[in-house]
N, C-alpha and C positions, 0 to 999 in steps of 0.2 A: 506492499500500499502504499504511495509515494508521499501522498498527503497526507503531513501530519496534524494539522492546524486549519481549523475556521473560525475566522473571529478570536475570541477568547478561552473557545472553546478545544479540548485537544480530543483526536481522534482514539478510541484507544483499540477497539477491533471492528470489524466486519460483523453486523448482526442481519442482515438477510436483502434479499431481492428484490423489492417491493414490485416493481414492473420490469417492462425491456428496456427503460428508460431511467430508472432511477435506484438507488441502493441507500443503504441504511447503515450507520455507525453509532457502537457504544460512545461514549465522547465523557468528557471532566471538563468543568470550566476552572479553567487555572487556578481559582483561589481551592477548589477542593485538595484534599489530600491526597496524596498518589496512594495511599494503602485502603484509601477508601472505596465502597462500592459506586459506579458512576451513575450518576444521577439523570442523565441526560441523553437522546437520541435525535443526530443529523442524519436529514433524510437528504442527500446531493443528486441534481440531475445532473445523471450522465451527459459528454458532448454531444450534438448532432448539427450536422449540414444540411443545407437545404430546406425544403418548404416544409418537411416532417420535422425535421431540426427545432425550427421556425415554430411548428406548433404542439412541441412535445414542451417545448419551452414555454409558450403560453399556455398550456393544461396544469404545467409545475407551477406557477406563479399563480394562477386561478386555484388550485391548491394551498397552496402558502395566501391569501388572501380570505378565501374562508375562512381557516381555520382561526386566523386572525379576529374574526369575527362572531365566532361561534364563543360561546360560554356557557358551559354544561360540564359536570364532575365526568360523564361517559367520553368527553369528546378530548383530545389533546390540547393542553396550554402550551401555546408557540412563546419562547424566550425570545428570543433572535431568527431573524430572515435578511438572507443578504445576497451579495455577491461576491467570490474570491476568485481573482485568476479566473474571471470569465466564467464561472460555474456560481449558480443557485445556490442556495440552501436556507433550510429548514430545523432547528434547535427547537427540540420537545421534550418537554416529560417523559423520563423512561419507567417503561412497566415494566416491573418484573415479575415475570407470569411467564404463560407459554397461552400459545393461540387457542381457538377453542374447536376449532376443528381437530386438531392432537388429542384436544379432551373427551371429546366426542367420541374419533373415530379410531382411535390406536389405541392396541390394547384389545381387552375382550368386548368391548364394545355397549353393547345393548344402551344405548342412550345416557341420560344425566338425571334419570328421574321426573315425574312429573313434578314435584315441589320448586327442585332444582332449577328447570329448562324453564318453568315459567317467573321464574328469579332473574333468570340471565335475559333472557326474550325482553321481559319488562325493564332494564335499562336500556337496552338497546332501542326500544320501540322510544324510549323518552328521548333518547338523542337524537332518535329520526325526526320525532316530533319539534324539537327544541329548533333543526336542519329547516325542515319543512316550513316554520310558521316565522322563518326568518326576515325581516321587512327591512327596505331600503329608501332615501328619500331620492325621489324620481324630477327633476323639475320644479319642486318643492312640492311637491304630492308622495306619501307614502304608500308604497306598493311591495308587493312580497318580491323577493327575489330568483323564486322560482327553482330553489334547488331540488334538486333529485340526486343520487348518490349514485343508482346503478352497479354499484356493487357489493351489494351485500352479502354476507356471506360469514360464517364459521372462519375462514382464514385471514379474513379481515376485523378479526376481534379478539382482542387480547383480555386473558383473565389473571389477574393478578393474586399474590401469595396472600395479598391480605383479604381478596374478597370481591374486588375492586369489577369494573367489566369495561372495557376501554372499548371505544370504533376507533382504527387505526387510520386506514387507508381513505383518503379522498380525490385518487389520483383520476375516477373516470366520475365526478362529479361534474353535473350542467347547473348552470345559474345564465340569470341576465346579463352576467360581470366574464362572460365567456362568451368571445364571438363566434358566432356560428363558421366558419371558414377553417378555426383550431379544434373543433368538435371531432369529436369520435365515437358514431353512433352504436360502432356494434364493442364500447367499452363493458367491461364486467366479464363477469364470469356467466357463459350460457348456463348454468345447471340451477343457476340461482335468476330466470328471465322468467315474465309474464309472457303466455303467449302471442300478445299483442307487440312485445320486441321484436318478433322475427319477422314483422311488418315497420321497423324502425319509430317505434313507440315507444315510449322514454316519459312516464308520470309518476309525480305522489303514487297511484293507486299500481304501479309496475315495481316500486319499491315494497309497498303492503305486500304484494303478494310473495318476494323475495322473503321479510321476516316470516309471512306462513312458510315454507320450505323449509327456512330455517328449525321452525320451531317443531315443526314434522318430524326433522330430525332429529333435532334435543329428543324429540322423545322416543321415537325407535332405534336409534342407533345407527342407522343405518344411510344414505345418499335415497333422496327422494329420486330427482331427474339425472343423474349426472351419468352417461354413458360412456363406453371402451374409448370412444374417440369424440370429436367434435360435433361431427356429423348425427351420431347417437344421439348424445346428448340434444341439438336442434330438433330431432326426432322427437324427442320421449316429452320436449316441451312442447310440441303443435299436438300430440296425441295424450296431452293429461287431459286425467280427469279424475278430480277428487271425488266421485263417487262410485268409482269403483270397489268392490271387497277389499281390494289388497292395500287399497290405501288407508282405509281406516285407522282407527288406534284406543283400541279399544282401554275401557276405565277410566275415561275422562268426564268431567263434571258438564254439564249441559252447557254454562259458559264460556269451558276451554273449548270445547268441540263447534261452537259456534264460531271463535275466533279461528278457528283452522279454515270448516266451511266457507265461510262466508268469504275468506282472501284469498284461498287456493280455487277459489270460480273462475271460469273462461271468462265471465263478463265482467270487464272493471263496474258495469254498474252494478253489479250483485257484494261488491266487496264495502267496506267500509268507508265511512265518506272521507277522513283522514285518521293520522296518527293517535290523534288525542282520542277519536273514538275506540282507536285497537287498544289504546293503556288502558279506559277505563274498564273496558271488556276485562283485558287480564286481571284486573284489579280486583271488580268482581267474583273471581272465579275461586272456589273455595281453595285451589292451588296456590292461590298469591297470600293466604294468611301468615305462612311461617317465612316472612323473609326476612327476617332478622335468623333465624336457625338457617338457611337455605345460605346466606352471605357467609357463614363460618361454616357450611359444610363443602360450598365451593373454596374459601383458603385451604380446610384441611385438604380436599382433592388436588388441587392446585400445587398444595407441598408438597405430597406426596408424586404425584405422576414428574416433578423437576426433581427429587430425592432419587427415584428411580429412571432416570434417565443419567444425574448425575454419574449414580454407581455403576 
């Protein structure tokens, strides 16, 4: 790794590849002791040329602007952003934990259990509600920013040792701030696409569908739409029908069953109106009454899984 510092932050080690165009590094502020655990993550845009390079840079700067505008405990806080040696970067809080996909699908599998699945999803839904409701001033008028995440999935959710749930990556997001010529309409993992995304439609209702796919997966402990390859996955999305017996999740309360059934409907008009309504229904479900115990259970599960990995 040739780059050692970005501003007042020292890059300690590579963390992950966020996309084809960006990477993340664990980082320390220069005032942190060397022996202490790093508390920051630096996301760095990889260099690019031509029209595609310009588009990647525009999307990275769009993500940075969105993150600086959010204020929610399940969305990373930005501590610094800028450019060094022609490389744009974002400095955020580090989440000491594991991604939700690993937590749900690795090992014995079997899902997270109803109470824990509802607790985890509710944190994500509340973050999406905040994102969808964000407003800005435009020509002396307050209007919706029109943020759509477009890449909601367990791979973009981090769960911490203390039971926090954080929605991590906004590189695929779209809003009024992103010029249409830089948009990537195919952004995101097709395994979480609503059927209308195959026709290029992405809006708040497609995010609700993705959230419901996540809930199904957390409850069942298996993938819902993912196929052997991209073509098979898109075919599964095109043919998906929540009314098929094999799609059912037994033992759910009526409220939780409604959350799944309504938001996995092929017709966007029959889904909930918005993420706030989804959050309300989740809160009304009996499975949500163990929230504090579920937070502790999540922390214990994350610690055990990370300990097993280290061992």
